[in-house]
N, C-alpha and C positions, 0 to 999 in steps of 0.2 A: 243611386242618382238616376239610373236608366228608368226605373219604374216611376220615379217622380216625373221625369220629362214626358213619359207616356200617360201621366195622370192615373196611374194604377194604384196609388195610395196617397194618403194625406201628408201634410207637412209634419205633423206630430209623429206619424209612422216612420218617416224618413229620419227624423231626429233620433227616434228610438232605435232604429237599425244601426245608426252610426255609434250611438252610446253603447249598445250591447256589444258591437264589434270591438270597440276600444276596451270595454270592461273585460271581455274574454282574454284580451292580450295583456291585461293588467297594466295598462298604460296610465300614467299620471297626466300626460298631455298628448294632444294629437291635433290634427288639422286637415284642411283640404283647401283646394282652390275652387272658387265658383266664378265663372267667367274669368276676369283678370284679378280678382281680389282674394288675398290669402285670409283664411279664417282659422283662428286658434281656439281649440276646445280644451278647457281645463277640466280634469276629472277628479282631482284631489279637492275635497271639501275645504281644506285649509287654504289652498290656493284661491279657491272661489271666494272665500271670506276676505282674503287680502284684496282681491279685485273689487269686491262690492262694498267693503267697509274700510279696512285699515289704510289701503293705498288707493282709495277711490279717486283721488285727485289726478291720477294718471288715466282714469277711465270715465271721466265725467259725462262724455257724450255717448249717445246710442249709435250714432253713425247712420241713422235711418233717413229716408227721403223726407225732405221738407221743402215746401214751396209756399211762401207767404201770400202768393197771389190766390192760393186755394186754401182758405182757412181751416178746412177739415183736416189738413195734414199737420196743423200747428198745435197738436195736443201735447200734454205734459210728457208723454213717453218719447216723442220725437224731438222736442226742442233742445238745442244745444246750450251749454255754458250759462251765461248771464240771463238769457231769455228764459231758460228753464228755472233758474233760481227766482226770478221775478214772478213767474206764474205760480211756482210752488208757494211763494210767500202769499200770493193772493188766495190760493186754494186752501192752504192749511187751516185757516179759521173756519172753513166750511165743515171740517171733520172733527170739531170739538165734541165732547160728550153731549153738550146741550143741543148742538145742531143735529147730531146723530139721533137724538131722541125725537127731535122735530120730524126728521125723515121717517122714523119708525111710524109715526102717526099717519103720514102719507101712505106708507106701505099698507097699514091696516085698512085704510079707506079703500085701497085698490082691491082688497080681498072680498069686499062686498060684491063687486061685479063677478069676481072669480067664483064665488058661491052660486051666483045666479046661473052662470054658464054650466057649472057642474050639475046643478039640480035640473036644469033644462034638458040635459043630455043623459040623465040616468037611464040605464038599460040599453044604451046605444054605444056604438064604437066611436071613440073620440080620438082625434089626433092630438095627443097630449103635448107633443113638441110645439105645435102651433098655438095651443091654448096657453102654455107657459111662456111662449115667446110674446104673445100679446100681453100677458100679465107683466112680464119684465119690461115691455115697452111702456106700459102705464106707469109703473113704478119709477122708471128712469125719467120720463117726461114730467111726472109730478115733482120729483125731488130736484131735478136739474133746472127745469123751466118754471116750476110753480104753476103748471097748467094741468087741466084734466082732459085727456084725449079719449079715454074710455075705448080703447081698441078691443077690449074683451067683448063689448056689446056692439061695437062698430068696427069690424075687422078691416074695412077698406078706408079708414081715415088716413090722412096725409102722413102722419108720423109713421104708422105701421107700413104703409106702402114704400116710403123712402127707406126705412130701416131694412125691410126685406130685400130691397133691390141691392143693398150693399153686400149682402151675404149670400146671394143666389150663386149656384154653381157656375163657374166661369168656363169659357172655352179655352182651347189651347193657346190662342193668341193672347188672351187676358192673362193666362198663367205665365207665359213668357214675359209679358210686360211687368208683372209683379215681381218676377225673379230678377229682372233688370233693376227695378227700383231698389231691391234688397242688395244686389251685388255692386252696382255702379251708380249710387244715388247722385253723385256730383255731375256725371255725364247726363243723366236724365233731367237734372235741374237745368243744365245748360240748354237743353232742347225744350225746356218749359213744359215737360210732360205732365199730364193730368193723372193724379193718383185715383181720384174719384170723379166720375162724370159731373159736370157743372149742374145738371138738372137734378142731382141728388141732394142739393143743399136746401136749407130752410130759409125762407125770407124772415129777416128779423123785424121788419117794419110792422108786422101785425101782431107781434108778441111782446108781452112785458113779463118781467120776472119779479119774484118776491123781493122786497127790500129795495126796489128801484135799481137793481143791478149792483147793490152794495153787499159786501160780505160781512161787514161788522156794523152794528147799529151806530147811529150818529153819536150817542152819548159816550161810546167807547173809543172814538177816534183819538181824543186827547189823552185819555188814561193809558191807552195801549201804544201810543206813539206811531200811529198808522197814518200815512199821508193819504189824501183823497185819491191820487193816482194808484197807489198800492191797493186801496180798498175797492176800486172800481173793477168790474168785470163785464165785458161786452158779450153780446149774443153769439158772435163767432167763436169766442173762447169757450162759452158754455156748450155750444153744439159739439165742438171738437172733443171736449173732455167727456161728454155724455156717452160717446161711442165706446168708452173703455171702462164702464162701471160694473161689468159682470164678472162673477167668479163662482167657484163651486168645486165639485169633484175633479173637474178638468181645469187645469190652469188656463188663464186668459191667453197665455202665449206658451207654445211648446218649448221655446228657448228664449233666453234673455240676451239681446245683442248689446254689445258695448264696442267702443273703438278706442284704441290706445292713442292718447293725445300727446304723449311724450314718452321717449324710450324708457322702458321699465325692466330692471333686472330682478328676477325672482329671487327673494332671499334664500340663501343656502344653496344656490345653484349657479351654473354658468349661463343659464338660459336668459336671453334678452328678448323681450317683446318689443319690436320696433314701432315707432310712431306710424300710425296709419293702418296697423294690423287690426282686423276685425276680431272681436271676441264673441264666442257663442257659449253662453252658460246653459248646460243641458237640463233645464228645469223638468221637463217631462220625463226624461230618463231617471233623474234622481228621485222624483216623486214616485216612480214605479220600480225602484230598486229594492228588492226584498232585504238587502243588507242594511238598509236604513228604515224601511217601513214594512214590517211583516204583513203578508197577504195584501199587497198594494192594490190589487184590483177590487178589493172590497171597500165600499163606502162606509167608513166607520168614524163618525164625527168625534167619538169619545177619545180617539187616539190623540186629539189635539187639546183635550180638556185638562 
């Protein structure tokens, strides 16, 4: 924790240190206090399965900071209870096989500009992180907004500038603020704290989305029993979800947070996880545990085929 407070390593590194320490001690459970909040870390995969699947109704909320005055915090990962279920209902039709095929066409269109950038810089040193970041921006904007921003050929367009601003390295005060959002979200909400600066939002007035903001075509509304309200999605919701579309060798999150919404007794034990206790699923540690994935540092897509 000391190295983290001094910004000497990343969140994922800190999670990995905790995981390896608990692994060496052969613990099935562990935990720590961060500020005033207790955090429980399950190490046993069967217990993790209980939390995320079998007994998920005890852990339906993520416990993360959300402030509806700032729409970018109201994405699917953060929303609690019924609000999460409603938005999930809205978004699920977006990821049918047919819709995914449509997205693939958008992705292929974005590779045209990628080819141009690579060809233009043959024989020179290229910042591949920046190039692929711009490519990712183009794909997300095309799939989520139905727009062509072409940040590959125009690195200074609005989408790219706003997106980069969200992920630039933060100073110590910003680090402390984000830590408080994680540890004491209710108190931060009471003080109406801003998770993302207001000038990092996108104006919805100048943009339109494919299908006029609908997720299902009109002729399917009756056959699939979807109400107009359930079928509609506004620009604020789209922007919030679009921030969390990336994945790859590195998981989008080093750990998966949950919060216990009612007392839970772990089957076969005397351990009771009390209501309000925060849960940290060590995704990064499990993904890099050689007991589960041989040679975990090697990128091998075939292991999942």
